N, C-alpha and C positions, 0 to 999 in steps of 0.2 A: 526599468523595462520598457523595452521596446513593445513598437501595436503587434506585431505576430510573435513574442513572447507573451503578452495577455493572453491573446488568440488560442495560441495553447495548453499554453495554463489551466484556462478558466475548461478547456476541450480533458485536460485529463482530470482533474478537477471534479465531471462530471462523467467521466469514464471509473473514476475509483469512489463516487455517494453511491454509483450502481453495486456496486463489488462490493461495497462495506451494506449498503440496506440490507443487500441480496444476503449476506452474507452473515450477517447479527443472530439468528433465531435455530440456523444451523450446522455454525461453526461454537465447537463447548468452546465457550471460557474470552471468545473474540467479541470485547468492546467497542475498538472504531479502528479508524487506520488515519493517518496524513503520508504529507509530501516535502520536502526537497529539493532542489535545482537550483542552478548556476547555472544561465542559459546561456551564458559565455562558454560554459565546458558541455551542450549538453549534444548526445546523451546520458554519457558518462557521468553527469557527477547529478543525477534523477536516483532518486536512494528514497523508498519505499517506506515507514514504518508501519508493522500492525500490531494494534495494543489493544492485552490482555489483562482481562480481572488480573487482580492479587491472588487472589485463590485459587486461584486458576494451577494447578499440579505438572511439574515440568512436561512429562510426555505427553500429556494434554496437552498443550502448547505450543507440542511438538509436532504433532498428526495435522495439529488448528497451520503449522508454519508451510508443511506437507501438502492440507486443502486449500488454502488459501493462495499460495506460487504462482502453480498455474491461472486464477482465476484475477491473476491481476495481471500475469504475463499477457492469456489472452484478449479483455480488457483495453489493454496502454496498443498493442502492435497495432493496430491500422493507425496509432495515432502518429507513435512517434517512428515508425516502419522496420521496427528490429520486436525482437522477440526479446524485454528484459531480462537481461543475467540476474539466477535469482541470487546473486549474489550482492546486487540492486535492493531484497529484499527484505528487510528485518523484524524481528519480533522480540518486545516486549513485553514490562509487566508498566499497567500503570500504576504508578507511586497516588496513592493521595495524601493528602496532610488531614485528619482527622481531630 
């Protein structure tokens, strides 16, 4: 990773951490988020994954996704220079080993 990529990644992490911490208490079932990116194909390769607890009903997950997509887009727009397309923000259930 180039130095400029690392700096950009740190900015993305900081913005996403803010969204995550602010959303844990007011988005039902939301637990954490992560991102994946290939900086040689940035920003098209940037994917944000919103993780919900396994016990979250599908309708609640969908509602949470609808709440979180604009928050993620708003947080990242000043950093990446575009409004991240919604299809690059996904939701999934957290699978825990018992």
